[in-house]
C-alpha positions in Angstrom: 72.3 44.1 18.1 72.4 47.9 18.6 69.9 49.4 21.0 68.5 52.8 20.0 67.5 54.0 23.5 70.9 53.0 24.9 72.8 54.9 22.2 70.5 58.0 22.3 72.1 60.8 24.2 75.5 59.3 24.4 76.8 60.4 21.0 75.2 62.3 18.2 73.4 60.0 15.8 73.0 60.7 12.1 69.7 60.2 10.4 69.5 60.1 6.6 68.5 62.7 4.0 65.7 63.3 1.5 63.9 60.4 -0.2 61.9 62.4 -2.7 64.9 64.1 -4.1 66.6 60.8 -4.7 63.6 59.2 -6.3 63.5 62.1 -8.7 67.2 61.7 -9.6 66.6 58.0 -10.3 63.8 59.0 -12.6 61.2 56.8 -11.0 58.9 59.5 -9.5 56.8 60.6 -12.4 54.1 63.3 -12.0 51.0 61.8 -10.4 52.9 58.7 -9.2 52.4 57.5 -5.6 55.9 57.7 -4.0 55.0 55.2 -1.3 53.9 52.5 -3.8 57.4 52.4 -5.3 58.3 50.1 -2.3 56.2 47.5 -4.2 57.0 48.4 -7.8 60.7 49.5 -7.5 62.2 47.8 -4.4 65.6 47.6 -5.9 65.9 51.4 -6.4 64.5 52.1 -2.9 67.1 49.8 -1.4 69.9 51.5 -3.4 68.8 54.9 -1.9 68.9 53.4 1.6 72.3 51.9 1.0 73.7 55.2 -0.3 72.7 56.9 3.0 74.0 54.0 5.1 77.4 54.1 3.3 77.4 57.9 3.8 77.4 57.3 7.6 73.7 57.4 8.6 72.9 55.5 11.8 69.1 55.7 11.1 67.5 54.9 7.8 64.0 56.2 7.3 61.5 54.2 5.2 59.8 55.5 2.0 56.3 55.8 3.7 55.7 59.4 4.4 52.3 59.3 2.9 51.5 55.6 3.4 48.4 56.1 5.4 44.9 55.2 4.2 43.8 58.8 3.7 46.7 59.8 1.5 46.8 56.5 -0.4 43.1 56.8 -1.2 44.1 59.7 -3.5 45.8 57.1 -5.7 43.2 54.4 -5.2 45.7 52.5 -3.1 43.9 52.5 0.3 43.7 48.7 0.4 47.5 48.5 0.0 48.4 50.2 3.3 49.6 47.0 5.0 51.7 45.8 2.0 53.3 49.1 1.3 54.4 49.7 4.9 55.5 46.1 5.5 57.6 46.0 2.3 59.1 49.4 3.1 60.4 48.2 6.5 61.6 44.9 5.0 63.5 46.6 2.2 65.3 48.9 4.7 65.9 46.1 7.3 67.6 44.0 4.5 69.9 46.9 3.7 70.7 48.0 7.2 71.1 44.7 9.0 72.9 45.3 12.3 74.7 48.4 11.1 71.9 50.8 12.3 68.3 51.4 12.8 65.2 51.5 10.6 62.6 54.1 11.3 59.1 54.2 9.8 58.3 57.6 8.3 54.8 58.8 9.2 53.6 62.1 7.8 50.3 64.0 8.4 47.1 62.7 6.9 46.3 66.0 5.2 43.1 66.4 7.3 42.8 69.0 10.1 41.2 67.8 13.3 38.3 69.6 15.0 37.8 72.5 15.6 40.0 73.6 12.7 38.8 70.9 10.4 36.2 68.2 10.6 38.3 65.1 11.4 37.6 63.4 14.7 40.5 62.5 17.0 39.7 58.8 17.3 39.2 58.5 13.5 42.7 60.0 12.8 44.2 57.8 15.5 42.8 54.7 13.9 44.1 55.8 10.5 47.6 56.0 11.9 47.3 52.6 13.6 46.7 51.0 10.2 50.1 52.3 9.2 51.9 51.4 12.4 50.8 47.7 12.7 52.5 46.4 9.5 55.7 48.2 10.5 55.6 46.5 13.9 55.0 43.2 12.2 58.0 43.8 10.0 60.1 44.5 13.2 60.7 48.2 12.6 63.1 49.7 15.2 61.5 53.1 15.7 59.1 55.7 14.3 59.7 59.1 12.7 56.7 61.4 12.9 57.7 64.2 10.6 56.4 67.4 9.0 53.3 67.7 11.3 51.5 71.1 11.3 48.6 70.3 13.7 49.8 69.4 17.2 46.6 67.6 17.9 47.1 65.3 14.9 50.7 64.7 16.2 49.3 63.7 19.6 46.9 61.3 17.8 49.8 59.7 16.0 51.8 59.2 19.1 48.9 57.6 20.9 48.2 55.4 17.9 51.8 54.0 18.2 51.6 53.6 21.9 48.4 51.6 21.7 50.3 49.1 19.6 54.0 49.2 20.7 56.5 50.7 23.1 59.1 51.1 20.4 61.0 54.5 20.3 59.3 57.6 18.7 60.9 60.7 17.1 58.2 63.5 17.0 58.8 66.5 14.7 56.8 69.5 13.6 57.4 71.8 10.7 57.6 75.6 11.2 57.2 78.4 8.7 59.7 81.3 8.4 57.9 83.2 11.1 58.7 80.5 13.6 55.2 79.1 14.0 53.3 76.3 12.3 50.4 77.4 10.1 48.1 76.8 13.1 50.1 79.1 15.4 52.2 76.6 17.4 55.7 77.9 18.3 58.7 75.7 18.9 58.5 76.2 22.7 54.8 75.3 22.8 55.4 72.2 20.7 58.3 71.1 23.0 56.4 71.6 26.3 53.3 69.9 24.9 55.0 66.8 23.4 57.9 66.2 25.8 55.5 64.8 28.5 54.0 62.3 26.1 55.7 58.9 25.7 58.2 59.9 23.1 62.0 59.6 22.9 63.1 62.6 20.7 61.5 65.8 19.7 62.5 68.4 17.1 61.8 70.0 13.7 62.1 69.2 10.1 61.5 70.6 6.6 60.1 74.0 5.4 63.3 76.0 5.9 67.0 75.7 5.7 69.6 75.0 8.4 69.9 78.7 9.4 66.3 79.2 10.4 65.6 75.7 11.6 68.6 75.9 13.9 67.1 79.0 15.6 63.8 77.1 16.1 65.3 74.0 17.6 67.5 76.2 19.9 64.3 77.6 21.3 63.2 74.1 22.2 66.6 73.5 23.8 66.0 76.4 26.2 62.8 75.0 27.6 63.2 71.2 27.4 65.8 68.6 28.4 64.5 66.1 25.9 66.9 64.7 23.2 66.5 66.9 20.1 66.6 66.3 16.4 67.1 68.9 13.6 66.4 67.9 10.0 66.5 71.0 7.7 65.9 71.4 4.0 68.9 72.3 1.8 67.6 75.8 1.9 64.4 77.3 0.4 63.9 76.0 -3.2 64.2 78.2 -6.2 63.2 77.6 -9.8 66.2 77.6 -12.2 65.7 76.8 -15.9 62.4 75.1 -15.2 63.8 72.9 -12.4 63.4 73.1 -8.7 66.8 73.7 -7.1 67.8 73.7 -3.4 70.5 76.3 -2.9 72.4 74.9 0.1 75.1 72.4 -1.0 76.8 69.8 1.2 79.6 72.0 2.4 77.4 74.9 3.4 74.9 72.5 5.0 77.7 70.8 7.1 79.0 74.2 8.1 76.2 74.4 10.6 77.6 71.3 12.4 79.1 73.4 15.3 75.7 75.0 15.9 73.9 71.7 15.8 76.2 69.9 18.3 75.4 72.4 21.0 72.0 70.8 21.5 71.3 68.0 19.0 71.1 64.3 19.8 70.2 63.5 16.1 71.1 65.4 13.0 69.6 64.8 9.6 68.7 66.3 6.2 65.2 66.9 4.7 64.1 68.1 1.2 67.0 68.7 -1.2 69.7 66.9 0.8 71.4 63.8 -0.4 74.1 61.3 0.5 76.9 64.0 0.1 75.1 66.2 2.7 74.9 63.3 5.1 78.5 62.2 4.5 79.9 65.6 5.5 77.5 65.9 8.5 78.6 62.4 9.7 82.2 63.3 9.3 81.9 66.3 11.6 79.3 65.1 14.1 78.9 61.3 14.3 79.7 60.0 17.8 80.4 63.4 19.3 79.1 63.7 22.8 75.5 64.8 23.0 75.3 67.7 25.5 72.9 67.7 28.5 70.6 70.6 29.3 68.8 71.5 32.5 66.1 74.1 31.8 64.4 75.8 34.8 61.6 73.9 36.3 58.0 75.0 36.0 54.5 73.5 35.7 53.7 74.3 32.1 50.3 74.3 30.5 49.8 75.0 26.8 47.1 75.6 24.2 47.8 75.3 20.5 49.5 78.7 20.5 50.2 79.8 24.1 52.3 78.6 27.0 52.0 79.5 30.7 54.5 78.7 33.4 53.3 78.2 37.0 55.1 77.8 40.2 58.8 77.7 41.2 58.8 81.4 42.2 56.9 82.6 39.1 54.1 85.2 39.5 50.7 83.7 40.6 48.5 82.5 37.8 44.8 83.1 37.7 42.5 80.4 36.2 39.0 81.5 35.2 36.3 79.6 37.2 33.2 80.8 35.4 32.8 78.0 32.8 31.0 76.0 35.4 27.2 75.6 35.4 26.9 75.4 39.2 24.7 78.3 40.3 24.4 79.6 36.7 20.9 78.9 35.5 21.3 80.2 31.9 24.6 78.3 31.4 23.0 75.1 32.7 20.0 75.5 30.4 22.2 76.0 27.4 24.2 72.9 28.2 21.0 70.9 28.5 20.0 72.1 25.0 23.5 71.2 23.6 24.3 74.8 22.9 27.6 76.5 23.5 26.9 80.2 22.8 27.1 81.4 26.4 30.0 79.2 27.0 32.0 80.8 24.2 31.1 84.3 25.3 32.1 83.6 28.9 35.4 82.2 27.7 36.1 85.3 25.6 35.2 87.7 28.5 37.3 85.8 31.1 40.4 85.9 28.9 39.7 89.6 28.1 39.7 90.2 31.8 43.1 88.5 32.1 42.4 84.8 32.9 45.6 82.9 31.9 43.8 79.6 31.7 40.2 78.4 31.8 38.6 75.7 34.0 35.9 73.8 32.0 33.2 72.0 33.8 30.0 70.7 32.2 28.5 68.8 35.1 24.8 69.0 34.6 22.5 66.1 35.6 20.9 64.0 32.9 23.2 65.1 30.0 25.8 63.2 28.1 28.7 64.7 29.9 31.6 63.2 27.7 29.9 64.4 24.5 29.2 67.8 26.0 32.8 68.1 27.4 34.1 67.5 23.9 31.7 70.0 22.4 32.6 72.7 24.9 36.3 72.2 24.7 36.2 72.5 20.9 33.9 75.6 21.2 36.3 77.3 23.7 39.4 76.4 21.6 37.8 78.0 18.6 37.4 81.5 20.2 40.3 81.8 22.7 43.9 80.7 22.8 44.6 80.1 26.5 45.4 76.7 28.0 42.6 74.6 29.6 41.8 72.8 32.8 39.5 69.8 32.3 37.3 69.7 35.4 35.1 66.6 36.0 34.6 63.6 38.2 33.5 61.6 35.2 36.5 59.7 33.8 34.9 59.4 30.3 34.3 63.1 30.3 37.9 63.8 31.3 39.2 61.6 28.4 36.8 63.3 26.0 38.2 66.6 27.0 41.8 65.4 26.7 41.1 64.2 23.1 39.5 67.5 22.2 42.2 69.8 23.7 45.1 70.9 21.5 47.7 71.5 24.1 48.9 70.3 27.5 46.0 70.6 29.9 45.6 70.3 33.7 43.2 67.5 34.8 41.0 68.6 37.7 41.4 66.3 39.5 42.9 63.2 41.1 42.6 62.4 44.8 44.4 60.0 47.1 41.9 57.1 46.7 43.1 54.0 44.8 40.2 54.2 42.5 40.9 57.8 41.5 44.6 57.3 41.0 44.1 54.2 38.9 41.6 55.9 36.7 43.2 59.4 36.2 47.0 58.8 36.3 47.2 56.6 33.2 45.1 59.1 31.2 47.4 61.9 32.3 50.4 60.0 31.0 48.8 58.9 27.8 47.6 62.3 26.8 50.5 64.3 28.3 48.5 66.2 30.9 49.4 67.7 34.3 47.3 66.7 37.3 45.6 68.7 40.0 46.0 66.6 43.2 43.2 67.1 45.7 44.5 66.3 49.2 41.6 64.1 50.2 40.7 60.4 49.8 37.8 58.0 50.2 37.7 58.9 54.0 37.2 62.6 53.2 39.3 65.8 53.9 41.8 65.4 56.7 41.7 67.9 59.5 45.4 68.5 59.7 48.1 69.6 57.3 50.2 66.6 58.1 47.4 64.2 57.2 46.8 66.0 54.0 50.5 65.7 53.2 50.4 61.9 53.6 47.8 61.8 50.8 50.0 63.9 48.6 52.8 61.5 49.3 50.7 58.7 47.9 49.7 60.7 44.8 53.3 61.7 44.1 54.6 58.1 44.5 51.9 56.7 42.2 52.3 59.5 39.7 56.1 58.8 39.4 55.2 55.1 38.8 53.3 56.2 35.7 56.2 58.4 34.6 54.5 61.7 35.6 57.1 64.3 36.8 56.8 66.2 40.0 56.6 69.5 38.1 53.4 68.2 36.5 51.7 67.7 39.9 49.7 70.7 41.2 48.7 70.3 44.8 45.4 71.6 46.1 45.6 72.2 49.9 41.8 72.7 49.8 40.3 76.0 50.8 37.3 75.3 53.1 34.6 77.7 54.2 35.6 79.6 57.4 32.0 80.6 58.1 31.6 77.7 60.5 35.3 77.1 61.5 38.0 79.7 61.2 40.7 77.1 62.0 40.1 75.6 58.5 41.7 78.6 56.8 44.8 78.5 59.0 45.2 74.7 58.4 45.0 75.3 54.6 47.8 78.0 54.8 49.9 75.6 56.9 49.4 72.8 54.3 50.6 75.1 51.5 53.7 75.9 53.5 54.5 72.2 54.2 54.0 71.3 50.6 56.6 73.8 49.6 59.0 72.8 52.3 58.8 69.0 51.4 58.3 69.0 47.7 58.6 72.5 46.3 55.9 71.6 43.8 53.2 73.9 42.4 50.2 74.7 44.5 46.6 75.8 43.7 43.4 76.7 45.5 39.8 77.1 44.5 39.7 80.4 46.2 36.1 81.4 46.5 35.2 78.4 48.7 36.8 80.1 51.7 34.2 82.9 51.9 31.0 80.9 51.3 28.1 82.0 53.4 29.7 85.3 54.5 29.2 89.0 53.6 31.7 91.0 51.5 33.2 87.8 50.1 35.6 89.7 47.8 37.4 91.1 50.8 37.8 87.7 52.5 38.9 86.1 49.2 41.6 88.7 48.5 42.9 88.8 52.1 43.1 85.0 52.3 44.8 84.9 48.9 47.5 87.3 50.0 48.2 85.1 53.0 48.3 82.0 50.8 50.7 83.6 48.4 53.0 84.4 51.3 52.9 80.7 52.3 53.6 79.5 48.7 50.4 79.6 46.6 51.3 79.5 42.9 47.9 79.6 41.2 44.2 80.0 42.0 40.9 79.2 40.3 39.1 82.6 40.6 36.5 85.0 39.2 38.8 87.1 36.9 36.2 89.9 37.0 37.2 90.7 40.6 39.5 93.7 40.3 40.4 93.6 44.0 41.9 90.2 43.5 44.1 91.4 40.7 45.3 94.4 42.8 46.2 92.1 45.7 47.9 89.6 43.4 50.2 92.1 41.8 51.1 93.6 45.2 51.6 90.1 46.8 53.8 88.9 43.9 56.0 92.0 44.4 56.3 91.6 48.2 57.3 87.9 48.0 59.8 88.5 45.2 57.9 86.8 42.4 57.9 90.0 40.4 61.7 90.3 40.2 62.1 93.8 38.8 58.7 95.1 39.9 57.8 95.6 36.2 54.5 93.7 36.5 53.4 95.8 39.5 54.6 99.1 38.0 52.9 98.4 34.7 49.6 97.8 36.5 49.9 100.1 39.5 48.0 103.1 38.1 45.1 101.4 36.5 44.7 97.7 37.1 41.8 97.2 34.8 40.7 95.1 31.8 42.3 97.5 29.3 45.7 97.1 31.0 46.0 93.3 31.1 47.5 90.7 28.8 46.8 91.2 25.1 43.4 92.5 26.0 44.1 96.1 25.3 45.4 95.5 21.8 42.6 93.1 21.1 39.9 95.4 22.4 41.2 98.3 20.3 40.9 96.2 17.2 37.5 94.7 17.8 35.6 97.9 18.7 32.3 97.5 17.1 31.1 100.5 15.0 27.6 99.8 16.2 25.7 100.5 19.4 26.5 97.9 21.9 23.9 95.2 22.1 22.2 96.2 18.9 21.3 93.7 16.2 24.2 95.0 14.0 26.6 94.8 16.9 25.7 91.2 17.7 26.0 90.2 14.1 29.4 92.0 13.8 30.6 90.2 16.9 29.4 86.8 15.6 31.9 87.0 12.9 34.7 88.2 15.3 33.9 85.3 17.6 33.2 82.7 15.0 29.8 82.1 16.5 28.1 79.7 14.0 25.2 79.0 16.3 23.8 82.6 16.5 24.8 84.1 13.2 22.0 82.4 11.2 19.0 83.7 13.2 20.7 87.1 13.5 21.2 87.3 9.8 17.6 86.4 9.2 16.5 89.1 11.6 18.7 91.6 9.9 17.1 90.8 6.5 13.8 92.1 7.8 15.1 95.7 7.7 18.2 95.7 5.5 19.2 94.7 2.0 21.5 91.6 1.6 24.4 93.5 0.2 24.0 96.2 2.9 24.4 93.5 5.6 27.4 92.0 3.7 29.2 95.3 3.0 28.5 97.2 6.2 28.6 94.5 8.8 30.0 91.1 7.8 32.9 92.1 5.5 34.2 94.9 8.0 34.0 92.2 10.8 36.1 89.8 8.7 38.6 92.6 8.0 39.0 93.0 11.8 39.7 89.2 12.0 42.4 89.7 9.4 44.0 92.4 11.5 43.8 90.2 14.6 45.6 87.5 12.6 48.3 89.9 11.4 48.9 91.1 15.0 49.4 87.5 16.2 46.3 87.8 18.5 44.3 85.4 16.3 45.7 82.3 14.6 44.4 80.1 11.8 41.8 78.2 13.8 40.1 81.4 14.9 40.3 82.8 11.4 38.7 79.6 10.0 36.0 79.7 12.6 35.1 83.3 11.7 35.1 82.4 8.0 32.8 79.5 8.6 30.4 81.7 10.6 30.5 84.3 7.9 29.9 81.6 5.2 26.7 80.6 6.9 25.5 84.2 6.9 26.5 84.6 3.2 24.6 81.4 2.2 21.4 83.1 3.6 22.2 86.4 1.9 22.8 84.6 -1.4 19.5 82.9 -1.3 17.8 86.2 -0.5 19.7 88.0 -3.4 18.3 85.3 -5.8 14.8 86.0 -4.6 15.1 89.8 -4.7 17.2 90.3 -7.9 18.1 87.1 -9.8 20.6 88.9 -12.1 22.5 90.7 -9.4 26.2 89.7 -9.3 27.9 88.7 -6.1 31.5 89.4 -7.2 34.3 88.6 -9.6 35.1 85.0 -10.4 38.3 83.2 -9.3 39.3 79.7 -10.4 41.1 77.8 -7.6 43.2 74.6 -8.1 46.0 72.6 -6.7 48.2 71.7 -9.7 48.7 68.4 -11.3 50.6 65.8 -9.2 49.9 67.5 -5.9 47.2 66.0 -3.6 47.5 68.6 -0.8 44.5 71.0 -0.6 44.2 72.3 2.9 45.7 75.7 2.2 43.9 76.1 -1.0 40.6 75.2 0.7 41.2 77.9 3.3 41.9 80.5 0.6 38.8 79.5 -1.3 36.7 79.8 1.8 38.0 83.3 2.7 37.7 84.5 -0.9 34.1 83.3 -1.1 33.2 84.9 2.2 34.7 88.2 1.0 32.3 88.3 -2.0 34.2 86.5 -4.8 32.6 83.8 -6.9 35.0 80.9 -6.4 35.1 77.9 -8.7 37.2 75.3 -6.8 38.5 72.6 -9.1 40.0 70.6 -6.3 43.5 69.0 -6.2 45.7 67.2 -8.7 44.1 69.3 -11.5 45.6 69.0 -15.0 46.5 72.0 -17.1 43.7 71.6 -19.6 41.0 71.5 -16.9 42.2 74.8 -15.5 42.3 76.4 -18.9 38.8 75.2 -19.8 37.4 76.5 -16.5 38.9 79.9 -17.1 37.1 80.2 -20.4 33.9 78.6 -19.3 33.4 80.8 -16.3 34.9 84.0 -17.8 37.2 84.1 -14.8 38.9 87.3 -13.7 41.6 85.4 -11.8 43.1 82.0 -11.2 44.7 80.8 -7.9 47.3 78.0 -8.1 48.5 76.0 -5.1 51.3 73.5 -4.6 52.8 72.2 -1.4 55.3 69.7 -2.8 58.6 70.9 -4.2 58.2 68.2 -6.9 55.0 69.8 -8.2 55.9 73.5 -8.0 57.2 73.4 -11.6 53.6 72.5 -12.8 52.5 76.0 -11.8 54.8 77.3 -14.5 53.3 74.9 -17.1 49.8 76.3 -16.3 51.0 79.9 -16.5 52.8 79.4 -19.8 49.7 77.9 -21.3 47.4 80.7 -20.0 49.7 83.3 -21.6 50.1 81.2 -24.8 46.2 81.2 -25.2 46.0 84.9 -24.5 43.6 84.5 -21.5 43.2 87.8 -19.7 43.3 86.7 -16.1 45.3 87.7 -13.0 47.3 84.8 -11.7 48.0 84.2 -8.0 50.2 81.4 -6.6 50.9 80.1 -3.1 51.8 77.1 -1.0 54.3 76.0 1.6 57.3 75.6 -0.7 56.4 78.6 -2.9 58.3 81.9 -2.5 57.9 85.4 -3.9 61.0 85.0 -5.9 59.7 81.7 -7.4 56.4 83.4 -8.2 58.1 86.2 -10.1 60.2 83.8 -12.1 57.3 81.7 -13.3 55.3 84.8 -14.4 52.6 85.0 -11.7 51.0 88.4 -11.0 50.6 87.8 -7.3 52.3 85.7 -4.5 50.2 85.1 -1.4 52.1 83.9 1.7 48.8 83.0 3.5 45.1 83.1 3.2 44.7 86.6 4.6 47.3 87.9 2.1 45.4 86.1 -0.8 42.2 88.0 0.1 44.0 91.3 0.3 45.7 90.8 -3.0 42.5 89.7 -4.7 40.6 92.8 -3.4 43.4 95.1 -4.7 44.2 93.5 -8.0 41.3 91.5 -9.4 
């Protein structure tokens, strides 16, 4: 019996090619058919496809179950068939493969975005995946292929779902657009560093683009991670030729990339448009060749959905914002008691604008539901800023709630040397892929000497390794104690940092402000102590990022101890170390300059859209209606604010989650304005009408829903027909609503051709409407060939084109 984990990394393994393409060629995938149910209705044909790939040289055969989860199957009324479909799929593949290879269960995304981008809850999505995993385990599947994921939080939920059932191997893949990010802004590097620390065996990328671009994306992963990698490209970007969807990259051209792949890949495969001939040539060139080892530079890495920071190992000191903590902050404490997050969100934005590279989140207020509030605050912060997070609590349920809510790889603050703490926190860190902040104290308190503190660190490191947590994911806190009553404490902390570096070399951190408690001119003490700590090996600090003196001392200290290798950071900040000079703040601040007097009603309403502040936009809109006309509020305040959001998105400062949050806030304001318009002038029009639909056979509607939302919030009347909409329904809606335009969406390459059918019928009937098309597989060239007037690569582009052409 072959063992996947034993073979992985020794020689390059070959995974099979596309299933959908082969189903089409066999003529059994009719429009509107559920591909996964063919395991039940057409087992012989499915087995023949598996055998063709096995005969071509594939080591790993992937089941026909990409959409076999309850949410996707419900679109076909087959949600009660989840167990049968997945069990049969594994059985069919196992019968074909025998002992000649491995069978992997294909698991694709559910089509639902998790909070805060969408409305799906982490635990709900996890349970959905578990319903797909269990029958595969019962059928003795060998491993799992998580493929074509766009939301990194959903991918994490899928991994945890598998791990709550089985320890069988996992391949985890995301899909990236041509710009090198997922639609939610995740880069290959962020994906790699977030997922490598979870309990998976292989990471990589599949689908969306051809071997040329996907090769570049996976090479970026190879530079930052030593994990085994998989690359699974499409046979190029599809084109429409004579009414058929054609993939341009043939087997020979596909296999010509083999020399590139073998530089980093442990597994090579084909996705959409590939077939047995592609796999046969790949296997001939690569199968069994040695898989190369890589040793990226060490760092403690934290991630958000779209950003990555590296800490320690001679890198510049990282500042973590401390001000999302209700201790000593009456207004913040009151808001948390009321279940509100407005001040929390504003504080998060301001700290990042002042340069904070990560944010510490603490919601410890007596007599509140801390786990629920931790989840709410993490989601609120993620919706307005893109920096990584530190989950700060002594409540283990609150820590887990924060881990579920967070998109990326967080730092848990904290674990200490007591048995109780380690047994509670360390398993969570491993399960959710988090780094840990190790407090050098235990149940007996804080040791007086550096040597005693190091003994506690020894215990934490030993136990962390037992749970599979790497040393670079341990951040040691030497504990900064107030020197007001004992000046020796500061010296002992400095000595502890030095000993940590000498023995382990791991990343260090301090909660800096503790050292000056109870003394005058605290900023001077904090900055002086930090300089000494950096000299002794301090890598990061939880600080007040508004303290400009701290920044000045940090830049100078980094330069002196050779953490700023070419002095570029110091030089760039030497003349004016201020808010406007740090991080992306300057570019962001230039874009979000409000045209209104700071603090005015108009300014606050404008900023509610920029910040996606759904809590405050409703009462502010109601206040604005007391002195302004509805359309005046819309045209002079709300729409200009959303235009700014679009510019932030174009500049790569905002990503889809922030854009959606802003759109949702604006929609709430528009709902109020619409009602007021009806009261004041019932015949007044709110804009031109656009029909939106996902074409027949396609059940994906996330992208279309986003476009509909943004069009609506920009003043268009949107009639959303939903997904899997037949041609006649679209034509009827155009006539019935006297539409000015129609927007057609398709994600699947198999349904793209239905766009052309709709367009042909629109023109045949002589309907005078502008036609816009879009979707993951749709290209500008395809749009032109099928006769569309506009091609929108994303939601922002769709709005711009609608404004200019409709």
